[in-house]
All heavy atoms as an XYZ file, in Angstrom:
856
protein
N       7.704     60.045    -41.581
C       6.466     60.458    -40.966
C       6.497     61.916    -40.641
O       7.494     62.401    -40.104
C       6.356     59.656    -39.567
C       5.105     60.049    -38.852
S       5.124     58.942    -37.335
C       3.713     59.664    -36.527
N       5.491     62.596    -40.981
C       5.374     64.002    -40.680
C       3.964     64.363    -40.254
O       3.054     63.706    -40.688
C       5.783     64.858    -41.914
O       4.875     64.663    -42.910
N       3.825     65.400    -39.520
C       2.452     65.770    -39.094
C       2.483     67.254    -38.775
O       3.505     67.884    -38.508
C       2.008     65.005    -37.824
C       2.848     65.061    -36.656
C       2.624     66.062    -35.740
C       3.977     64.234    -36.501
C       3.473     66.247    -34.640
C       4.784     64.319    -35.403
C       4.562     65.320    -34.502
N       1.314     67.872    -38.945
C       1.123     69.288    -38.670
C       0.610     69.445    -37.265
O      -0.294     68.818    -36.860
C       0.137     69.975    -39.712
C      -0.006     71.430    -39.496
C       1.203     72.190    -40.014
O       1.785     71.791    -40.926
N       1.499     73.234    -39.392
N       1.198     70.331    -36.500
C       0.741     70.554    -35.134
C      -0.651     71.203    -35.209
O      -0.852     72.133    -36.022
C       1.749     71.376    -34.374
C       3.117     70.788    -34.166
C       4.053     71.748    -33.496
C       3.018     69.518    -33.357
N      -1.599     70.916    -34.314
C      -2.916     71.535    -34.311
C      -2.888     73.023    -34.190
O      -2.096     73.543    -33.339
C      -3.667     70.816    -33.242
C      -2.657     70.101    -32.396
C      -1.382     70.008    -33.243
N      -3.735     73.723    -34.948
C      -3.857     75.157    -34.825
C      -2.568     75.940    -34.937
O      -2.340     76.888    -34.236
C      -4.611     75.512    -33.470
C      -5.929     74.887    -33.376
O      -6.676     74.742    -34.324
N      -6.291     74.454    -32.148
N      -1.709     75.518    -35.835
C      -0.493     76.193    -35.956
C      -0.205     76.476    -37.481
O      -0.046     75.601    -38.252
C       0.631     75.378    -35.424
O       0.715     74.168    -36.153
N      -0.182     77.812    -37.739
C       0.025     78.170    -39.189
C       1.442     78.351    -39.457
O       1.890     78.092    -40.614
C      -0.736     79.464    -39.414
C      -2.292     79.303    -39.365
C      -2.994     80.500    -39.719
C      -4.486     80.244    -39.558
N      -5.268     81.491    -39.825
N       2.276     78.881    -38.565
C       3.572     79.205    -38.797
C       4.583     78.240    -38.177
O       5.822     78.402    -38.341
C       3.915     80.615    -38.319
C       3.158     81.654    -39.164
O       2.886     81.411    -40.325
N       2.673     82.606    -38.582
N       4.152     77.235    -37.504
C       5.082     76.320    -36.828
C       5.410     75.241    -37.795
O       4.531     74.640    -38.470
C       4.376     75.690    -35.553
C       4.045     76.737    -34.532
C       5.273     74.628    -34.981
C       3.364     76.298    -33.332
N       6.693     74.932    -38.026
C       7.061     73.961    -38.994
C       6.645     72.569    -38.563
O       6.551     72.262    -37.388
C       8.615     73.997    -39.030
C       9.025     74.678    -37.750
C       7.833     75.495    -37.317
N       6.486     71.739    -39.584
C       6.139     70.320    -39.338
C       7.323     69.573    -38.792
O       8.483     69.905    -39.124
C       5.709     69.634    -40.706
C       4.379     70.117    -41.106
C       3.901     69.273    -42.309
N       4.911     69.211    -43.302
C       4.797     68.375    -44.460
N       3.757     67.684    -44.559
N       5.756     68.334    -45.307
N       7.029     68.611    -37.952
C       8.089     67.755    -37.399
C       8.148     66.519    -38.306
O       7.204     65.872    -38.584
C       7.781     67.346    -35.969
C       8.846     66.406    -35.453
C       7.672     68.600    -35.131
N       9.374     66.278    -38.827
C       9.561     65.071    -39.687
C      10.462     64.106    -39.045
O      11.544     64.507    -38.642
C       9.959     65.456    -41.118
C       8.899     66.187    -41.848
C       9.252     66.230    -43.327
O       9.939     65.418    -43.833
O       8.818     67.223    -43.965
N      10.059     62.815    -39.043
C      10.971     61.778    -38.575
C      11.279     60.910    -39.753
O      10.423     60.199    -40.272
C      10.213     61.005    -37.437
C      11.102     60.054    -36.613
C      12.260     60.828    -35.992
C      10.262     59.400    -35.574
N      12.529     60.916    -40.115
C      12.986     60.113    -41.317
C      13.394     58.728    -40.899
O      13.579     58.401    -39.715
C      14.157     60.765    -41.963
C      13.787     62.158    -42.589
C      14.961     62.814    -43.140
N      14.848     64.052    -43.961
C      14.110     65.043    -43.705
N      13.355     65.082    -42.688
N      14.048     66.107    -44.441
N      13.445     57.808    -41.869
C      13.736     56.393    -41.615
C      15.065     56.268    -40.822
O      15.118     55.449    -39.852
C      13.836     55.677    -42.881
O      12.571     55.679    -43.531
N      16.136     56.945    -41.241
C      17.384     56.763    -40.524
C      17.361     57.169    -39.141
O      17.852     56.503    -38.251
C      18.460     57.482    -41.288
C      19.840     57.348    -40.617
C      20.946     58.004    -41.352
C      22.305     57.850    -40.796
N      22.476     57.223    -39.517
N      16.567     58.174    -38.795
C      16.474     58.687    -37.402
C      15.609     57.631    -36.640
O      16.053     57.374    -35.458
C      15.674     59.977    -37.359
C      16.485     61.067    -37.958
C      15.612     62.327    -38.331
O      14.496     62.212    -38.496
O      16.297     63.473    -38.380
N      14.619     57.057    -37.165
C      13.875     55.950    -36.496
C      14.823     54.751    -36.112
O      14.904     54.262    -35.062
C      12.782     55.427    -37.274
S      11.429     56.574    -37.479
N      15.552     54.375    -37.156
C      16.442     53.229    -37.031
C      17.575     53.538    -36.051
O      17.780     52.642    -35.115
C      17.031     52.872    -38.408
C      15.978     52.328    -39.319
C      18.178     51.765    -38.177
C      16.289     52.245    -40.792
N      18.203     54.649    -36.118
C      19.288     54.960    -35.208
C      18.754     55.102    -33.702
O      19.417     54.643    -32.719
C      19.962     56.296    -35.537
C      20.733     56.127    -36.855
O      20.985     55.043    -37.272
O      21.057     57.194    -37.410
N      17.588     55.678    -33.543
C      17.037     55.805    -32.249
C      16.663     54.473    -31.534
O      16.797     54.312    -30.370
C      15.762     56.723    -32.215
O      16.155     57.968    -32.787
C      15.154     56.959    -30.883
N      16.096     53.568    -32.324
C      15.684     52.325    -31.871
C      16.783     51.267    -31.675
O      16.793     50.490    -30.714
C      14.559     51.731    -32.756
C      14.151     50.299    -32.351
C      13.353     52.637    -32.762
N      17.696     51.290    -32.618
C      18.676     50.296    -32.671
C      19.691     50.185    -31.372
O      19.947     49.140    -30.896
C      19.597     50.456    -33.938
C      20.454     49.278    -34.282
C      19.659     47.996    -34.536
C      21.224     49.561    -35.549
N      20.078     51.379    -30.911
C      21.035     51.458    -29.814
C      20.454     50.863    -28.521
O      21.138     49.925    -27.936
C      21.536     52.812    -29.533
C      22.459     52.941    -28.431
C      23.779     53.560    -28.776
C      24.671     53.776    -27.653
N      25.257     52.587    -27.084
N      19.227     51.206    -28.123
C      18.691     50.541    -26.910
C      18.494     49.076    -27.056
O      18.662     48.323    -26.050
C      17.325     51.262    -26.735
C      17.543     52.620    -27.361
C      18.403     52.295    -28.578
N      18.121     48.594    -28.222
C      17.996     47.104    -28.472
C      19.343     46.384    -28.249
O      19.354     45.537    -27.577
C      17.393     46.894    -29.825
C      15.883     47.299    -29.919
C      15.517     47.009    -31.416
C      14.978     46.506    -28.995
N      20.317     46.930    -28.997
C      21.685     46.214    -28.886
C      22.295     46.356    -27.513
O      23.033     45.486    -27.119
C      22.621     46.763    -30.016
O      22.717     48.144    -29.837
C      22.044     46.383    -31.380
N      22.011     47.410    -26.785
C      22.594     47.598    -25.450
C      21.980     46.706    -24.473
O      22.644     46.319    -23.406
C      22.424     49.077    -24.949
C      23.392     49.997    -25.672
O      24.252     49.509    -26.418
O      23.195     51.212    -25.529
N      20.642     46.359    -24.638
C      19.920     45.642    -23.574
C      19.489     44.237    -23.982
O      19.165     43.428    -22.970
C      18.602     46.435    -23.308
C      18.943     47.710    -22.606
O      19.409     47.831    -21.444
N      18.678     48.887    -23.307
N      19.591     43.852    -25.115
C      19.099     42.466    -25.516
C      20.307     41.748    -26.145
O      20.827     42.172    -27.133
C      17.941     42.541    -26.428
C      16.723     43.208    -25.854
C      17.531     41.083    -26.838
C      15.608     43.449    -26.786
N      20.697     40.652    -25.556
C      21.779     39.896    -26.102
C      21.313     38.563    -26.593
O      20.473     37.909    -25.941
C      22.838     39.657    -24.995
C      23.405     40.882    -24.387
C      24.175     41.749    -25.380
C      24.635     43.048    -24.762
N      24.711     44.163    -25.631
N      21.716     38.168    -27.805
C      21.347     36.888    -28.383
C      22.628     36.147    -28.626
O      23.487     36.712    -29.341
C      20.536     37.092    -29.711
C      19.235     37.861    -29.467
C      20.159     35.754    -30.263
C      18.570     38.273    -30.687
N      22.682     34.900    -28.204
C      23.939     34.097    -28.463
C      23.838     33.670    -29.937
O      22.934     33.047    -30.397
C      23.999     32.943    -27.574
C      24.222     33.286    -26.153
C      24.309     32.056    -25.252
C      24.465     32.438    -23.843
N      24.501     31.276    -22.856
N      24.901     34.068    -30.681
C      24.955     33.766    -32.066
C      26.287     33.185    -32.501
O      27.358     33.697    -32.074
C      24.707     35.056    -32.921
C      23.387     35.667    -32.558
C      24.842     34.754    -34.410
C      23.090     36.994    -33.228
N      26.264     32.075    -33.194
C      27.500     31.410    -33.719
C      27.634     31.859    -35.123
O      26.666     31.826    -35.922
C      27.402     29.889    -33.584
C      27.402     29.456    -32.136
O      27.996     30.078    -31.337
N      26.779     28.358    -31.801
N      28.798     32.236    -35.563
C      28.972     32.593    -37.035
C      29.244     34.073    -37.091
O      29.561     34.814    -36.158
N      28.986     34.590    -38.298
C      29.386     35.957    -38.591
C      28.335     37.023    -38.324
O      28.532     38.226    -38.312
C      29.759     36.098    -40.112
O      28.600     35.757    -40.896
N      27.089     36.577    -38.002
C      26.059     37.483    -37.633
C      26.234     38.090    -36.233
O      26.806     37.510    -35.429
C      24.624     36.784    -37.590
C      23.977     36.427    -38.884
C      22.686     35.701    -38.720
C      23.758     37.729    -39.785
N      25.636     39.241    -36.034
C      25.684     39.862    -34.732
C      24.236     40.292    -34.405
O      23.341     40.259    -35.183
C      26.541     41.200    -34.691
O      25.926     42.143    -35.646
C      27.989     40.898    -35.175
N      24.033     40.580    -33.073
C      22.749     41.029    -32.669
C      22.276     42.307    -33.482
O      21.154     42.436    -33.843
C      22.727     41.348    -31.226
S      22.801     39.949    -30.135
N      23.321     43.163    -33.655
C      23.042     44.393    -34.371
C      22.521     44.093    -35.788
O      21.597     44.735    -36.272
C      24.299     45.250    -34.428
C      24.027     46.584    -35.090
C      25.285     47.466    -35.058
C      24.976     48.852    -35.693
N      26.161     49.743    -35.619
N      23.083     43.107    -36.489
C      22.538     42.755    -37.811
C      21.139     42.358    -37.759
O      20.334     42.780    -38.584
C      23.400     41.532    -38.398
C      24.862     41.899    -38.614
O      25.201     43.076    -38.861
O      25.762     40.956    -38.530
N      20.774     41.517    -36.826
C      19.422     40.983    -36.757
C      18.430     42.158    -36.395
O      17.447     42.302    -37.023
C      19.378     39.866    -35.686
C      20.104     38.697    -36.276
C      17.877     39.441    -35.461
C      20.299     37.588    -35.173
N      18.799     42.952    -35.362
C      17.913     44.036    -34.996
C      17.845     45.088    -36.101
O      16.739     45.661    -36.386
C      18.314     44.710    -33.737
C      18.165     43.806    -32.584
C      19.211     43.634    -31.611
C      16.964     43.197    -32.314
C      19.062     42.799    -30.510
C      16.757     42.427    -31.223
C      17.731     42.243    -30.311
N      18.945     45.373    -36.807
C      18.923     46.406    -37.879
C      17.986     45.939    -38.982
O      17.174     46.749    -39.464
C      20.371     46.616    -38.404
C      20.430     47.748    -39.402
N      20.302     47.533    -40.781
C      20.571     49.059    -39.201
C      20.425     48.705    -41.356
N      20.536     49.638    -40.399
N      18.078     44.697    -39.398
C      17.169     44.242    -40.436
C      15.743     44.265    -40.025
O      14.908     44.641    -40.851
C      17.548     42.702    -40.823
O      18.876     42.681    -41.231
C      16.654     42.212    -41.876
N      15.474     43.853    -38.781
C      14.113     43.859    -38.336
C      13.545     45.295    -38.232
O      12.327     45.463    -38.602
C      14.030     43.143    -36.952
O      14.635     41.880    -37.145
C      12.602     42.957    -36.519
N      14.303     46.203    -37.682
C      13.862     47.558    -37.539
C      13.625     48.177    -38.940
O      12.679     48.946    -39.210
C      14.814     48.436    -36.707
C      14.405     49.902    -36.753
C      14.823     47.908    -35.231
N      14.472     47.977    -39.957
C      14.329     48.438    -41.229
C      13.133     47.923    -41.813
O      12.309     48.628    -42.562
C      15.540     47.926    -42.153
S      17.014     48.879    -41.770
N      12.741     46.656    -41.607
C      11.476     46.061    -42.123
C      10.309     46.808    -41.509
O       9.347     47.084    -42.234
C      11.331     44.607    -41.775
C      12.218     43.642    -42.599
S      11.875     41.925    -42.298
C      11.991     41.792    -40.497
N      10.394     47.078    -40.279
C       9.274     47.866    -39.586
C       9.121     49.227    -40.093
O       8.028     49.650    -40.393
C       9.536     47.858    -37.997
N      10.201     49.896    -40.256
C      10.117     51.255    -40.803
C       9.543     51.326    -42.178
O       8.762     52.179    -42.543
C      11.570     51.986    -40.730
C      11.598     53.249    -41.559
C      11.935     52.201    -39.344
N       9.954     50.367    -43.001
C       9.475     50.313    -44.348
C       8.082     49.540    -44.538
O       7.576     49.454    -45.587
C      10.479     49.584    -45.264
C      11.715     50.373    -45.475
O      11.668     51.681    -45.210
O      12.711     49.845    -45.806
N       7.559     49.189    -43.425
C       6.340     48.356    -43.371
C       6.462     47.133    -44.124
O       5.533     46.724    -44.925
C       5.130     49.243    -43.741
C       4.909     50.411    -42.938
C       3.835     51.304    -43.420
C       3.694     52.566    -42.569
N       2.984     53.612    -43.208
N       7.569     46.440    -44.119
C       7.808     45.315    -44.830
C       7.554     44.001    -43.950
O       7.279     44.140    -42.794
N       7.619     42.866    -44.543
C       7.527     41.678    -43.825
C       8.763     40.850    -43.878
O       9.582     41.010    -44.787
C       6.340     40.820    -44.361
O       6.674     40.319    -45.653
N       8.868     39.839    -43.102
C       9.958     38.932    -43.032
C       9.991     38.144    -44.359
O      11.081     37.706    -44.806
C      10.015     38.129    -41.785
C       8.935     36.997    -41.785
C      11.397     37.455    -41.530
N       8.848     37.873    -44.900
C       8.766     37.141    -46.099
C       9.361     37.903    -47.372
O       9.814     37.317    -48.254
C       7.385     36.676    -46.473
C       6.726     35.918    -45.261
N       7.155     34.657    -44.990
C       5.854     36.249    -44.393
C       6.474     34.220    -43.949
N       5.649     35.096    -43.571
N       9.293     39.208    -47.380
C       9.710     40.040    -48.544
C      10.973     40.703    -48.332
O      11.395     41.422    -49.274
C       8.536     41.015    -48.777
O       8.484     41.903    -47.731
N      11.622     40.552    -47.209
C      12.860     41.353    -46.954
C      13.982     41.072    -48.032
O      14.615     41.974    -48.497
C      13.356     41.087    -45.578
C      14.519     42.104    -45.251
C      13.847     39.678    -45.318
C      14.165     43.474    -45.030
N      14.182     39.769    -48.352
C      15.257     39.467    -49.303
C      14.916     39.991    -50.747
O      15.828     40.034    -51.668
C      15.519     38.005    -49.343
O      14.450     37.244    -49.736
N      13.659     40.218    -51.019
C      13.298     40.723    -52.332
C      13.677     42.197    -52.508
O      13.879     42.664    -53.619
C      11.784     40.538    -52.557
C      11.347     39.068    -52.610
C       9.869     38.929    -52.731
C       9.443     37.486    -52.591
N       7.977     37.332    -52.521
N      13.654     42.935    -51.397
C      13.886     44.392    -51.485
C      15.263     44.785    -51.181
O      15.681     45.866    -51.507
C      12.904     45.037    -50.469
C      11.468     44.819    -50.893
N      10.912     45.349    -51.925
C      10.535     44.108    -50.161
C       9.595     45.008    -51.978
N       9.328     44.242    -50.877
N      15.995     43.977    -50.392
C      17.294     44.458    -49.897
C      18.324     43.265    -50.215
O      18.020     42.208    -50.346
C      17.316     44.572    -48.336
C      16.357     45.621    -47.979
C      15.082     45.155    -47.393
C      16.495     46.979    -48.126
C      14.130     46.117    -46.940
C      15.566     47.862    -47.719
C      14.355     47.495    -47.189
O      13.467     48.367    -46.794
N      19.569     43.734    -50.280
C      20.689     42.769    -50.450
C      21.599     42.856    -49.111
O      21.472     43.917    -48.433
C      21.609     43.187    -51.620
C      20.901     43.060    -52.890
C      21.824     43.462    -54.078
O      22.775     44.102    -53.793
N      21.372     43.136    -55.228
N      22.241     41.807    -48.874
C      23.092     41.771    -47.711
C      22.330     42.000    -46.368
O      22.664     42.809    -45.536
C      24.247     42.728    -47.748
C      25.213     42.483    -48.914
C      26.311     43.570    -48.963
C      27.199     43.233    -50.097
N      28.248     44.181    -50.206
N      21.162     41.320    -46.208
C      20.374     41.316    -45.040
C      20.314     39.913    -44.420
O      20.484     38.944    -45.150
C      18.983     41.948    -45.191
C      19.047     43.359    -45.653
C      18.170     41.149    -46.212
N      19.968     39.802    -43.198
C      19.685     38.582    -42.598
C      18.557     37.911    -43.128
O      17.485     38.493    -43.338
C      19.542     38.742    -40.994
C      19.215     37.536    -40.264
C      20.637     39.555    -40.395
N      18.664     36.587    -43.433
C      17.576     35.879    -44.101
C      16.418     35.583    -43.145
O      16.607     35.626    -41.907
C      17.975     34.636    -44.781
S      18.479     33.297    -43.586
N      15.273     35.294    -43.709
C      14.088     35.050    -42.867
C      14.313     33.873    -41.800
O      13.934     34.004    -40.667
C      12.930     34.706    -43.785
C      11.673     34.142    -43.089
C      10.591     33.647    -44.071
O      10.801     33.938    -45.346
O       9.660     33.083    -43.560
N      14.912     32.825    -42.264
C      15.222     31.722    -41.419
C      16.068     32.122    -40.235
O      15.810     31.728    -39.046
C      15.894     30.610    -42.163
O      15.090     30.290    -43.337
C      16.100     29.340    -41.321
N      17.156     32.874    -40.481
C      17.990     33.359    -39.299
C      17.274     34.283    -38.318
O      17.380     34.157    -37.137
C      19.194     34.068    -39.915
O      20.055     33.176    -40.526
N      16.422     35.154    -38.881
C      15.692     36.023    -37.997
C      14.790     35.216    -37.114
O      14.794     35.411    -35.924
C      14.881     37.057    -38.835
C      15.805     38.098    -39.577
C      13.914     37.863    -37.950
C      15.159     38.995    -40.534
N      14.040     34.308    -37.672
C      13.072     33.529    -36.926
C      13.900     32.705    -35.827
O      13.463     32.545    -34.750
C      12.326     32.562    -37.771
C      11.334     33.312    -38.541
C      10.543     32.356    -39.474
N       9.622     32.983    -40.385
C       8.418     33.487    -40.086
N       7.991     33.302    -38.921
N       7.744     34.058    -41.038
N      14.966     32.026    -36.357
C      15.796     31.088    -35.428
C      16.317     31.950    -34.264
O      16.201     31.532    -33.073
C      16.918     30.530    -36.268
C      17.851     29.833    -35.384
N      17.639     28.588    -34.770
C      19.151     30.219    -35.000
C      18.699     28.217    -34.069
N      19.639     29.135    -34.168
N      16.895     33.116    -34.458
C      17.553     33.833    -33.388
C      16.465     34.469    -32.489
O      16.619     34.707    -31.264
C      18.492     34.888    -33.881
C      19.709     34.164    -34.528
N      20.534     33.399    -33.765
C      20.190     34.130    -35.771
C      21.482     32.897    -34.519
N      21.289     33.380    -35.765
N      15.309     34.948    -33.054
C      14.307     35.524    -32.219
C      13.615     34.497    -31.361
O      13.054     34.835    -30.256
C      13.306     36.327    -32.969
C      13.737     37.742    -33.381
C      13.097     38.360    -34.360
C      14.751     38.338    -32.745
C      13.451     39.690    -34.704
C      15.137     39.608    -33.036
C      14.503     40.260    -34.042
N      13.599     33.246    -31.762
C      13.028     32.125    -30.921
C      13.884     31.938    -29.637
O      13.415     31.421    -28.678
C      12.904     30.811    -31.667
C      11.835     30.873    -32.687
C      11.784     29.610    -33.525
O      12.711     28.777    -33.561
N      10.664     29.422    -34.263
N      15.178     32.378    -29.627
C      15.961     32.278    -28.450
C      15.648     33.294    -27.448
O      16.011     33.130    -26.240
C      17.480     32.564    -28.946
C      17.995     31.443    -29.889
C      19.436     31.819    -30.216
C      20.067     30.924    -31.235
N      21.463     31.347    -31.544
N      14.957     34.306    -27.731
C      14.592     35.369    -26.750
C      13.594     34.866    -25.747
O      12.658     34.180    -26.117
C      14.055     36.571    -27.439
C      15.092     37.268    -28.390
C      14.399     38.441    -29.118
C      16.272     37.774    -27.613
N      13.786     35.217    -24.532
C      12.844     34.875    -23.457
C      11.900     36.001    -23.220
O      12.282     37.187    -22.872
C      13.607     34.615    -22.217
C      12.795     34.346    -20.973
O      11.735     33.694    -21.164
O      13.229     34.721    -19.839
N      10.631     35.769    -23.446
C       9.597     36.835    -23.358
C       9.559     37.454    -21.883
O       9.441     38.654    -21.792
C       8.179     36.312    -23.688
C       7.139     37.322    -23.828
C       7.484     38.443    -24.842
C       5.777     36.700    -24.200
N       9.706     36.647    -20.899
C       9.757     37.210    -19.546
C      10.942     38.185    -19.314
O      10.753     39.216    -18.669
C       9.834     36.146    -18.487
C       8.555     35.267    -18.472
O       7.408     35.792    -18.789
O       8.633     34.039    -18.111
N      12.070     37.832    -19.903
C      13.228     38.688    -19.831
C      12.969     40.017    -20.567
O      13.297     41.106    -20.118
C      14.487     38.041    -20.304
C      15.741     38.887    -20.087
O      15.894     39.447    -19.071
N      16.539     38.839    -21.148
N      12.363     39.945    -21.720
C      12.026     41.088    -22.455
C      11.087     42.061    -21.786
O      11.174     43.279    -21.784
C      11.479     40.684    -23.877
C      12.431     40.084    -24.835
C      11.681     39.642    -26.119
C      13.515     41.041    -25.266
N      10.145     41.495    -21.098
C       9.204     42.254    -20.313
C       9.952     42.949    -19.213
O       9.640     44.161    -18.903
C       8.013     41.357    -19.784
C       7.096     40.938    -20.937
C       7.181     42.107    -18.713
C       6.107     39.877    -20.579
N      10.868     42.290    -18.546
C      11.611     42.911    -17.440
C      12.439     44.016    -17.838
O      12.583     45.076    -17.242
C      12.519     41.869    -16.769
C      11.786     41.018    -15.781
C      12.769     40.186    -14.928
N      13.617     39.294    -15.670
C      13.294     38.065    -16.072
N      12.053     37.688    -15.724
N      14.063     37.347    -16.748
N      13.142     43.982    -19.056
C      13.961     45.057    -19.518
C      13.287     45.979    -20.456
O      13.925     47.012    -20.913
C      15.261     44.477    -20.226
C      14.866     43.682    -21.490
C      16.012     43.637    -19.264
C      16.106     43.143    -22.253
N      11.976     45.915    -20.681
C      11.231     46.776    -21.485
C      11.360     48.236    -21.065
O      11.673     49.145    -21.942
C       9.734     46.368    -21.483
C       8.951     47.188    -22.392
O       9.315     47.503    -23.524
N       7.770     47.616    -21.979
N      11.261     48.530    -19.874
C      11.410     49.935    -19.342
C      12.859     50.492    -19.677
O      12.931     51.576    -20.100
C      11.151     49.929    -17.823
C      11.030     51.361    -17.300
C      10.655     51.332    -15.805
O       9.541     50.919    -15.531
O      11.545     51.721    -15.041
N      13.843     49.706    -19.480
C      15.218     50.180    -19.806
C      15.332     50.541    -21.280
O      15.914     51.568    -21.629
C      16.280     49.058    -19.509
C      16.570     48.908    -18.064
C      17.580     47.682    -17.997
C      18.435     47.809    -16.829
N      19.396     46.666    -16.803
N      14.727     49.700    -22.116
C      14.864     49.875    -23.576
C      14.106     51.157    -23.958
O      14.683     51.952    -24.678
C      14.278     48.686    -24.280
C      15.080     47.425    -24.112
C      14.067     48.992    -25.840
C      14.467     46.180    -24.552
N      12.913     51.338    -23.409
C      12.085     52.456    -23.760
C      12.620     53.841    -23.195
O      12.492     54.835    -23.824
C      10.636     52.259    -23.289
C       9.905     51.188    -24.068
C       8.533     50.993    -23.430
C       9.787     51.444    -25.537
N      13.199     53.729    -22.062
C      13.637     54.998    -21.478
C      15.162     55.290    -21.584
O      15.628     56.352    -21.060
C      13.365     54.943    -19.956
C      11.865     54.937    -19.586
C      11.650     54.750    -18.121
C      11.188     56.135    -20.110
N      15.925     54.535    -22.285
C      17.384     54.672    -22.322
C      17.742     56.071    -22.853
O      18.595     56.709    -22.128
C      18.029     53.583    -23.207
C      19.498     53.729    -23.245
C      20.136     52.513    -23.925
O      19.709     51.426    -23.801
N      21.150     52.819    -24.744
N      17.300     56.497    -23.924
C      17.634     57.820    -24.413
C      17.071     58.949    -23.550
O      17.784     59.984    -23.330
C      17.058     57.968    -25.893
C      17.813     57.081    -26.855
C      19.240     57.349    -26.961
O      19.721     58.504    -27.006
O      20.027     56.295    -26.968
N      15.890     58.768    -23.048
C      15.372     59.879    -22.127
C      16.196     60.072    -20.924
O      16.459     61.179    -20.427
C      13.947     59.562    -21.817
N      16.629     58.908    -20.365
C      17.465     58.990    -19.206
C      18.836     59.651    -19.421
O      19.302     60.380    -18.579
C      17.648     57.518    -18.547
C      16.377     56.977    -17.893
C      16.635     55.527    -17.520
C      15.919     57.704    -16.769
N      19.361     59.396    -20.555
C      20.700     60.020    -20.965
C      20.564     61.501    -20.974
O      21.375     62.274    -20.519
C      21.171     59.517    -22.248
C      21.736     58.066    -22.130
C      22.279     57.664    -23.506
C      22.868     56.214    -23.370
N      23.198     55.746    -24.697
N      19.432     61.989    -21.585
C      19.147     63.400    -21.652
C      18.982     64.052    -20.318
O      19.552     65.082    -20.014
C      17.921     63.647    -22.541
C      18.185     63.248    -24.030
C      17.435     65.108    -22.481
C      16.958     63.217    -24.805
N      18.215     63.352    -19.400
C      18.052     63.921    -18.026
C      19.354     63.919    -17.252
O      19.555     64.817    -16.493
C      16.981     63.047    -17.379
C      15.596     63.159    -17.840
C      14.647     62.104    -17.150
C      15.089     64.550    -17.605
N      20.193     62.907    -17.490
C      21.475     62.950    -16.723
C      22.341     64.058    -17.185
O      23.161     64.584    -16.390
C      22.166     61.619    -17.024
C      21.586     60.417    -16.269
C      22.153     59.068    -16.671
O      23.057     59.033    -17.613
O      21.772     58.040    -16.131
N      22.280     64.523    -18.420
C      23.046     65.636    -18.900
C      22.625     66.908    -18.379
O      23.357     67.923    -18.214
C      23.110     65.672    -20.450
C      23.863     64.500    -21.133
C      23.808     64.680    -22.592
C      24.454     63.439    -23.160
N      24.362     63.439    -24.753
N      21.302     67.056    -18.169
C      20.601     68.363    -17.714
C      20.798     68.649    -16.323
O      21.582     68.482    -15.478
């Protein structure tokens, strides 16, 4: 994603690449949301696959057609059904502000 700042001829464009999006979003999710999983999958696997789909504007139906070694549609649906919406609403602020708070604590 890139955009030109308004009324700026010499100011460079800000570009946000896919990897930067994924890295920025993945850590707060894995730090704050825990899903009980039996087997070889981890929360990080599920969130990584889902965030990659979002960045690529893909769907859960087409993920296996585009990628190899990703969590299948059935597993994604099964594990996301375990999440409690009320709990997600409660920790939403932590998820959204995690990186900003770390920056403020350093300053």
